[in-house]
C-alpha positions in Angstrom: 74.6 53.0 77.4 74.2 56.7 76.6 73.2 58.8 79.5 70.5 61.2 78.2 71.0 63.6 81.2 74.7 63.9 80.4 73.9 64.7 76.8 71.4 67.4 77.9 73.9 68.9 80.2 76.5 69.0 77.4 73.9 70.7 75.0 73.0 73.2 77.7 76.7 74.3 78.0 77.3 74.3 74.3 74.4 76.7 73.7 76.2 79.9 75.0 79.3 78.9 72.9 77.2 78.6 69.7 75.4 81.9 70.4 78.7 83.6 71.3 80.2 82.5 68.0 77.2 83.8 66.1 77.2 87.1 68.1 80.9 87.8 67.4 80.4 87.0 63.7 77.5 89.5 63.5 79.6 92.1 65.3 82.4 91.6 62.8 79.8 91.9 60.0 78.5 95.2 61.4 82.0 96.8 61.5 83.7 95.2 58.5 81.1 93.9 56.0 83.5 91.1 55.0 81.9 88.7 52.5 82.9 85.6 54.3 81.6 87.0 57.6 78.3 87.8 55.9 78.0 84.3 54.4 78.7 82.7 57.8 76.3 84.9 59.9 72.9 83.4 59.3 74.1 79.7 59.1 75.9 80.1 62.5 72.8 81.5 64.0 70.7 78.8 62.5 73.0 76.2 64.0 72.6 77.8 67.4 68.8 78.1 67.2 68.5 74.6 65.9 70.6 73.2 68.7 68.6 75.2 71.2 65.4 73.7 69.8 66.8 70.2 70.0 67.8 70.8 73.7 64.3 72.1 74.6 62.5 69.3 72.8 64.8 66.6 74.3 64.5 68.1 77.8 60.7 68.1 77.5 60.5 64.5 76.3 63.0 63.2 78.8 61.9 65.0 82.0 58.2 65.1 80.9 57.8 68.9 81.5 58.7 72.1 79.8 62.1 73.6 80.9 60.5 76.6 82.6 60.6 75.5 86.2 62.7 78.4 87.5 63.4 81.9 86.4 66.7 80.9 84.8 65.1 78.4 82.5 62.5 81.0 81.6 65.3 83.3 80.6 66.8 80.5 78.4 63.4 80.0 76.8 63.0 83.8 76.2 66.5 83.8 74.6 65.6 81.0 72.3 62.3 82.7 71.3 64.1 86.0 70.7 66.8 84.3 68.6 64.2 82.4 66.5 62.1 85.5 66.0 65.2 87.5 64.9 66.3 84.7 62.5 62.8 84.8 60.9 62.9 88.7 60.7 66.4 88.6 59.1 65.3 86.0 56.6 62.4 88.1 55.6 64.1 91.5 55.5 67.6 90.4 54.4 69.1 93.0 56.8 71.6 91.4 59.3 72.9 94.6 60.9 70.5 94.6 63.9 71.9 91.1 64.8 74.6 92.2 67.3 72.1 94.0 69.4 69.5 91.2 69.5 72.1 88.5 70.0 73.8 90.2 72.9 70.5 89.8 74.9 70.1 86.2 73.6 73.6 85.4 74.7 73.1 87.0 78.1 70.0 84.9 78.7 71.7 81.7 77.7 74.8 82.4 79.9 72.6 83.0 82.9 70.6 79.8 82.2 73.8 77.8 81.9 75.3 79.2 85.1 72.3 78.0 87.1 71.4 74.7 85.5 68.5 72.5 86.6 68.2 69.1 85.0 65.7 67.0 86.9 62.1 65.9 87.0 61.0 68.1 89.8 58.1 70.2 88.9 56.3 72.7 91.2 52.7 71.7 91.8 51.5 74.8 89.9 53.3 73.7 86.7 51.9 70.2 86.7 48.6 71.7 85.3 48.8 71.6 81.5 46.7 74.7 81.3 49.1 76.7 83.4 52.0 75.4 81.2 50.2 76.9 78.1 49.9 80.2 80.1 53.7 80.2 80.7 54.6 79.4 77.1 52.3 82.2 75.8 53.8 84.6 78.3 57.4 83.7 77.2 56.4 84.3 73.6 54.8 87.6 74.5 57.8 88.8 76.5 60.1 87.7 73.6 58.2 89.9 71.2 58.5 92.8 73.6 62.3 92.3 73.9 62.7 92.4 70.2 60.5 95.6 70.1 62.6 97.2 72.8 65.8 96.6 70.8 64.3 98.1 67.7 63.0 101.0 69.7 66.5 101.6 71.1 68.1 101.4 67.7 65.5 103.8 66.3 66.4 106.4 69.0 70.2 105.9 68.4 69.7 106.5 64.6 67.2 109.3 65.2 69.6 111.3 67.4 72.5 110.6 65.1 70.6 112.1 62.2 69.4 115.1 64.2 73.0 115.8 65.2 74.2 115.4 61.6 76.5 112.5 62.6 76.3 110.1 59.6 78.7 107.5 61.0 78.6 103.7 61.0 75.1 103.5 62.6 73.7 105.6 59.8 75.4 103.4 57.2 74.5 100.0 58.7 71.1 100.3 60.3 67.8 100.1 58.4 66.0 103.4 57.8 64.0 105.0 60.6 60.7 104.0 58.9 61.8 100.3 58.8 63.0 100.3 62.4 59.7 101.9 63.5 57.7 99.2 61.6 59.8 96.4 63.1 59.2 97.9 66.6 55.5 98.0 65.9 55.2 94.5 64.5 57.2 93.0 67.3 55.2 94.8 70.0 52.0 93.8 68.3 53.0 90.1 68.3 54.1 90.3 71.9 50.9 92.0 72.9 48.8 89.3 71.2 50.7 86.5 73.0 50.6 88.3 76.4 46.8 88.8 75.9 46.5 85.0 75.3 48.6 84.3 78.4 46.5 86.6 80.6 43.3 85.0 79.4 44.6 81.5 80.0 45.8 82.5 83.4 42.4 83.9 84.3 40.7 80.7 83.3 43.2 78.7 85.3 43.0 80.9 88.3 39.2 80.9 88.2 39.2 77.1 88.1 41.6 76.8 90.9 40.5 79.6 93.2 36.9 80.2 92.2 37.9 83.6 91.1 40.8 85.6 89.6 43.7 85.8 92.1 45.9 88.9 91.9 49.5 89.0 93.1 52.5 91.1 92.3 53.4 89.1 89.2 49.9 89.2 87.8 49.8 92.9 88.5 53.1 93.4 86.7 51.8 91.5 83.7 48.7 93.6 83.6 50.8 96.8 83.8 52.9 95.5 80.9 49.8 94.7 78.9 48.4 98.2 79.5 51.7 100.0 78.5 52.0 98.1 75.2 48.2 98.1 74.6 48.0 101.9 75.0 51.0 102.5 72.8 49.7 100.2 70.0 46.2 101.9 70.3 47.8 105.4 70.1 49.8 104.3 67.1 46.7 102.9 65.4 44.4 105.8 66.1 46.7 108.7 66.6 50.2 109.9 65.6 52.0 107.8 68.2 55.0 106.9 65.9 58.7 107.1 65.8 60.3 108.3 69.1 57.1 107.9 71.1 56.6 104.3 70.1 60.3 103.6 70.7 60.2 105.1 74.3 57.0 103.1 75.0 58.7 99.9 74.0 61.6 100.6 76.2 59.4 101.5 79.1 57.5 98.2 78.7 60.9 96.4 78.7 61.7 97.9 82.1 58.4 96.7 83.4 59.2 93.2 82.0 62.6 93.2 83.8 60.9 94.1 87.0 58.3 91.3 86.5 60.9 88.7 85.8 63.5 89.6 88.4 62.1 91.9 91.1 58.7 90.4 91.4 59.8 86.8 91.2 62.6 87.1 93.7 61.2 89.6 96.2 57.5 90.1 96.0 55.4 87.2 94.8 54.4 84.2 96.8 51.7 82.9 94.5 52.2 81.1 91.1 56.0 81.7 91.4 58.8 79.8 89.8 61.4 78.2 91.9 64.9 79.8 92.1 
């Protein structure tokens, strides 16, 4: 008889390998532009993302809860969402040269998740509420959008400085134009902001139902700070001249807040609505 838990464990450990293969293929493509490497890049990433989806679905069905019980599983989910988002963006744009930078973060998330596996039916009481699960899923999608925005913001600044210094090297030849990177940054940040807004609203409803009022702790405060940072930058872009480097720096600042929210707050500050470690 097939042991489902063993299969899930195998899939979990295969994921970093698949993402690593895709990552190195994209790195080779960035530096060599070999035709075979180019043809393999997107199918390899599709296999990795597809396997990741199967793992998440099988985990949810078998253990009867979403695999976001602890911070490591959340990182794995963020990695999947970022990879899926990038795969969609590449399919739409036809530009694979930002792949190495996105997939490095995806691979890092999956490696951490695999190093600290948790395959059981234990669910903290807070996650047993379906409404709170929706809140977590929306937050993961929001943070994933911000991660993608931060990468595009970083690449914008790299290319911007290279052009200003007159260094028309490999980054100039491979990366999309500044205008395209700026728009990618904007669209990713806007998507992340929409999902984080939804997450905050669901969280407020859940908190009001449970505590007869909105309960603030360090993690809620960090999420609100993230929301303000990205909301302000998006508003400034929409109604002012907040474009290019300013938008890029805003995305990277928001990414720092996200890292603090996921790691610093979860491990050291919050006692309410926390994930297990």
